[in-house]
C-alpha positions in Angstrom: -18.4 7.6 12.5 -21.1 7.6 9.8 -21.0 5.2 7.2 -23.3 6.3 4.4 -23.8 4.3 1.1 -22.8 5.8 -2.3 -20.9 8.9 -0.9 -17.4 10.0 -1.1 -16.0 9.4 2.5 -12.5 11.0 1.9 -13.6 14.5 3.3 -14.6 12.9 6.7 -11.4 10.9 7.3 -8.4 13.1 7.0 -6.0 11.1 8.9 -3.5 10.7 6.1 0.2 10.7 7.5 1.7 9.1 4.4 4.3 12.0 4.1 5.4 11.7 7.6 6.1 7.8 7.3 8.0 8.6 4.0 10.1 11.1 5.9 10.6 8.4 8.6 11.7 6.0 6.2 14.0 8.2 4.4 15.6 9.1 7.7 16.1 5.5 8.7 17.6 4.6 5.4 20.0 7.3 5.7 21.0 6.4 9.3 20.8 2.7 8.4 18.5 2.1 11.3 16.2 -0.8 11.1 12.6 -0.2 12.1 9.8 -2.2 13.6 6.3 -1.2 12.2 3.5 -1.1 14.7 0.0 0.2 14.9 -2.4 -1.6 17.3 0.4 -3.8 18.7 -2.0 -6.8 19.3 0.1 -9.5 17.6 3.9 -8.7 18.5 4.0 -11.2 21.2 2.0 -14.0 19.8 2.8 -14.2 16.0 6.4 -14.2 14.6 9.9 -13.7 16.1 10.9 -10.9 18.3 12.1 -7.9 16.4 14.5 -5.7 18.3 14.2 -2.3 16.4 13.1 1.2 16.7 9.4 1.3 16.5 7.6 3.2 13.8 4.0 4.0 15.0 1.5 4.2 12.1 -1.5 4.0 14.2 -2.7 7.5 13.3 -2.7 6.8 9.5 -6.3 5.6 9.7 -9.9 6.1 8.5 -11.9 4.6 5.8 -11.2 6.1 2.4 -13.8 4.8 0.2 -17.0 2.5 0.7 -19.5 1.8 -2.0 -21.9 -0.9 -0.5 -23.4 -1.6 -3.8 -20.1 -2.6 -5.2 -19.1 -4.8 -2.2 -15.7 -3.0 -1.7 -14.1 -1.0 0.9 -10.9 0.8 1.2 -9.1 1.9 4.5 -5.9 3.2 5.6 -3.8 0.3 7.2 -4.1 1.8 10.9 -7.7 1.8 11.0 -8.7 -0.4 14.0 -10.9 -3.2 12.6 -13.9 -2.6 14.9 -14.3 0.6 13.2 -14.4 -0.9 9.8 -16.6 -3.8 10.8 -19.1 -1.3 12.5 -19.2 0.6 9.2 -20.1 -2.6 7.1 -22.7 -3.8 9.7 -24.6 -0.6 9.0 -24.9 -1.9 5.6 -25.3 -5.3 6.6 -22.3 -6.5 5.3 -19.0 -8.4 6.7 -15.5 -9.1 6.0 -15.8 -12.6 4.7 -12.6 -13.7 6.3 -13.8 -13.0 9.8 -10.6 -11.8 11.5 -9.8 -11.7 15.2 -10.2 -8.5 17.0 -7.8 -9.0 19.7 -9.5 -6.9 21.9 -10.3 -4.2 19.7 -6.7 -3.3 18.8 -6.1 -5.2 15.7 -5.9 -2.9 12.5 -6.5 -3.6 9.1 -2.7 -3.6 8.1 -1.7 -5.9 10.7 -4.4 -8.4 9.7 -3.4 -8.2 6.3 0.3 -8.4 7.2 -0.2 -11.4 9.4 -2.9 -13.1 7.0 -5.3 -13.8 9.9 -8.6 -15.2 9.2 -11.3 -16.8 11.7 -13.5 -19.8 11.6 -15.4 -19.2 8.4 -11.9 -19.4 6.4 -12.4 -22.5 4.6 -15.8 -21.5 3.2 -15.6 -17.7 2.8 -11.8 -17.6 1.8 -8.7 -16.0 3.6 -7.4 -12.4 4.1 -5.3 -13.1 0.9 -8.4 -14.1 -1.1 -10.5 -10.9 -0.2 -7.6 -8.2 -0.7 -8.0 -6.4 -4.0 -5.2 -4.0 -3.8 -2.8 -2.4 -1.6 -0.7 0.9 -1.3 2.7 0.6 0.4 6.0 2.3 1.1 9.1 0.1 0.0 12.6 0.4 1.6 13.5 3.1 -0.9 10.7 5.3 0.5 9.0 4.9 -2.8 5.1 5.0 -2.6 3.9 1.8 -4.7 0.3 0.8 -5.6 -0.8 -2.6 -6.6 -4.1 -4.2 -7.6 -7.2 -1.8 -7.5 -10.4 -1.3 -5.9 -12.7 -3.3 -8.1 -13.4 -6.9 -8.0 -11.7 -7.9 -11.4 -8.8 -5.6 -11.8 -5.3 -7.7 -11.8 -3.5 -9.0 -14.8 -0.4 -10.9 -14.3 1.0 -11.5 -10.8 -0.8 -10.1 -8.0 1.6 -8.4 -5.7 -1.2 -7.3 -3.1 -1.8 -11.0 -2.1 2.1 -11.2 -1.8 1.7 -8.7 1.0 -0.6 -11.0 2.9 1.5 -12.9 5.4 4.6 -10.9 4.8 4.7 -9.7 8.4 5.6 -6.1 7.3 8.9 -7.4 6.1 8.5 -6.0 2.5 7.2 -2.4 3.1 4.8 -0.3 5.3 1.1 -0.7 4.3 -0.8 2.6 3.6 -4.1 1.6 2.6 -5.7 -1.8 1.3 -9.0 -2.4 -0.5 -11.1 -5.4 0.2 -14.1 -7.1 -1.1 -16.8 -7.5 1.3 -20.0 -9.8 1.5 -23.6 -9.6 2.7 -24.1 -10.9 6.3 -26.1 -13.9 6.7 -29.8 -14.0 7.5 -29.6 -16.7 9.7 -27.0 -18.7 11.8 -27.3 -21.7 13.8 -25.1 -24.1 15.6 -25.3 -27.6 16.0 -23.5 -29.7 18.7 -22.5 -33.4 18.3 -21.0 -35.7 21.2 -18.1 -37.6 19.4 -14.1 -38.1 19.7 -11.7 -36.5 17.5 -11.4 -39.3 15.1 -15.3 -39.4 14.4 -15.3 -35.5 14.3 -12.7 -35.5 11.2 -14.8 -38.3 9.5 -18.0 -36.1 9.9 -16.4 -32.8 9.1 -14.9 -34.2 5.9 -18.2 -35.9 4.9 -20.2 -32.9 5.4 -17.7 -30.8 3.5 -18.5 -32.8 0.4 -22.3 -32.1 0.8 -24.4 -29.2 -0.2 -24.7 -27.5 3.3 -24.5 -24.0 4.3 -21.6 -24.4 6.7 -19.4 -21.7 8.0 -17.7 -23.1 10.7 -16.4 -26.5 12.0 -14.7 -27.0 15.5 -14.0 -29.8 17.8 -12.8 -29.7 21.5 -13.2 -31.9 24.4 -15.6 -34.4 22.8 -18.0 -31.7 21.4 -18.1 -31.2 17.8 -19.7 -27.7 16.9 -21.0 -27.0 13.3 -22.2 -23.5 12.3 -24.7 -22.9 9.5 -25.1 -19.7 7.9 -27.5 -18.4 5.3 -31.2 -17.9 4.7 -33.4 -19.1 7.5 -34.9 -22.0 5.2 -31.5 -23.3 4.2 -30.1 -23.4 7.9 -33.4 -25.1 9.2 -33.4 -27.7 6.3 -29.5 -28.6 6.9 -30.3 -28.7 10.8 -33.1 -31.3 9.9 -30.8 -33.3 7.8 -27.8 -33.4 10.2 -29.9 -34.5 13.5 -27.6 -32.7 16.1 -27.6 -33.7 19.6 -28.4 -29.9 20.1 -29.1 -26.9 18.0 -29.2 -23.1 19.0 -28.1 -19.9 18.1 -24.6 -19.4 19.7 -22.5 -16.5 18.6 -20.6 -16.5 21.6 -18.7 -19.8 21.1 -17.5 -18.7 17.5 -16.5 -15.1 19.0 -14.6 -16.7 21.8 -12.8 -19.2 19.3 -11.9 -16.5 17.2 -10.6 -14.2 19.8 -8.9 -17.1 21.8 -11.1 -16.6 24.6 -12.0 -20.1 25.1 -10.8 -21.9 28.2 -8.3 -24.1 25.7 -6.3 -21.0 25.1 -6.0 -19.8 28.7 -3.6 -22.9 29.5 -0.1 -22.0 30.1 1.6 -24.8 27.9 3.2 -23.8 24.6 0.7 -23.4 22.0 1.1 -24.8 18.4 -0.9 -24.4 15.3 -0.6 -27.1 12.8 -1.9 -26.7 9.3 -3.0 -29.9 8.0 -5.3 -31.5 5.2 -8.6 -31.4 6.8 -8.7 -35.5 6.3 -5.4 -35.9 8.1 -5.9 -38.4 11.0 -5.6 -37.4 14.5 -2.0 -36.4 15.6 -0.9 -37.5 18.9 1.2 -34.7 20.5 0.7 -35.4 24.2 -1.3 -32.4 24.9 -4.8 -30.9 24.7 -6.0 -30.4 21.1 -8.6 -28.1 19.4 -9.8 -28.4 15.8 -10.7 -25.7 13.8 -11.5 -24.9 10.1 -13.2 -28.3 9.5 -9.9 -30.1 10.8 -7.6 -28.0 8.4 -6.2 -25.7 11.5 -5.4 -27.7 14.7 -4.2 -26.1 17.9 -2.0 -28.0 20.4 -1.1 -27.4 24.0 2.1 -29.5 24.4 5.6 -29.6 25.7 7.0 -31.9 23.1 10.3 -30.5 21.3 9.8 -28.5 18.3 11.5 -30.8 16.0 9.3 -33.8 17.1 6.3 -31.7 16.7 7.2 -30.4 13.1 8.3 -33.9 12.2 4.8 -35.3 12.8 3.1 -32.4 11.1 5.2 -32.9 7.9 4.5 -36.7 7.7 0.9 -35.8 7.7 1.2 -33.4 5.0 1.2 -30.3 6.7 3.6 -27.9 8.8 3.7 -26.2 12.3 4.1 -22.9 13.7 4.8 -21.9 17.1 2.1 -19.3 18.2 2.9 -18.9 21.9 6.1 -19.5 23.5 9.9 -19.9 22.5 9.8 -16.0 21.9 13.4 -16.2 20.1 13.4 -19.5 18.6 12.4 -20.7 15.3 8.6 -20.2 15.3 8.0 -20.9 11.7 8.5 -24.5 9.9 12.0 -24.2 8.3 11.7 -23.6 4.5 13.4 -25.7 2.0 16.7 -23.8 0.8 15.3 -23.1 -2.8 12.3 -21.4 -1.1 14.3 -19.8 1.2 16.3 -18.2 -1.5 13.4 -17.1 -3.3 12.0 -15.4 -0.3 15.2 -13.4 0.1 15.4 -12.2 -3.4 11.8 -10.7 -2.8 12.7 -9.3 0.2 15.7 -7.5 -1.4 13.6 -6.4 -4.1 11.4 -4.6 -1.8 13.7 -3.8 0.9 17.3 -3.9 -0.1 18.6 -2.2 3.1 16.7 -4.6 5.3 14.9 -1.5 7.4 11.6 -3.5 7.8 10.8 -6.0 10.7 13.9 -7.6 10.5 13.8 -11.1 12.2 10.1 -11.3 12.5 10.0 -14.1 9.9 13.7 -15.1 9.7 16.8 -14.7 11.8 18.6 -13.1 9.3 16.1 -11.0 7.4 
């Protein structure tokens, strides 16, 4: 694929299968047949609940539609593999700011948006939801809808495109999405500090309030790793101030963390993800723990009952999600009744016949 600046890429990426997808939805609606939307299939087993429905493969609906590097915006069809998009951006020295996992190269831009997945840079560069500018999707009535746009400032009123982030494909089938992109860092440096978890939480929160070019902060097995990104003079200045035990370029660690290739993730216990305030104290869950996002995302390998894990997460101001294991159980934190009613109303507005990914987020819908 060639990615040239300031050119119209539409003619080079004729992989538009939107009419086939509309026809498939119309047929499913007439037959009252539920669908499971799939492209790369990289997240079906580890994010969300099982969905027993006929698979609608949209992986062939792919290709970069428009990319204007000077405008810092890229638009691609939902089935576009992430490596294709990232390679295109790298040719212009740009990156997706939310640093999404590639899951062996199978992840697509649509699946990443639907699952709202972000990497180690998320607290400093924003999430997928923060980067999306506009989407095109097909709802449960087989209507093609457009929300947002393709420029940095285009939304007045409620931003529906951000509602799609994290909806797990339950509201409609994504056809395309536009994202803001950023220039890649000129320099990156990883600092290592030997400390326990309590000390790591204190240090990460202290540094978060200082003018430091932080782009990653993680702790596991007594080692706190801090990534600095920016101009070479800035990363060198920050490294001199922080006085680490060790400092080096270490992209492999952050890639392995993002892709869940660290030994921590290869353990066989159930894997839980806790979303907590960064300053929350250590949560003892009787198992191995890895901190990411400066302490805001905490991974646990534990066999404690789900009720107890969620109770401790709530008591510390957060919530817990089952990431691996308990495939048919309640993977997500139970919602308050009022919030669940609101979610159901949104689902009915987009997908009144419950065609899409029923069961992925809730047993009922």
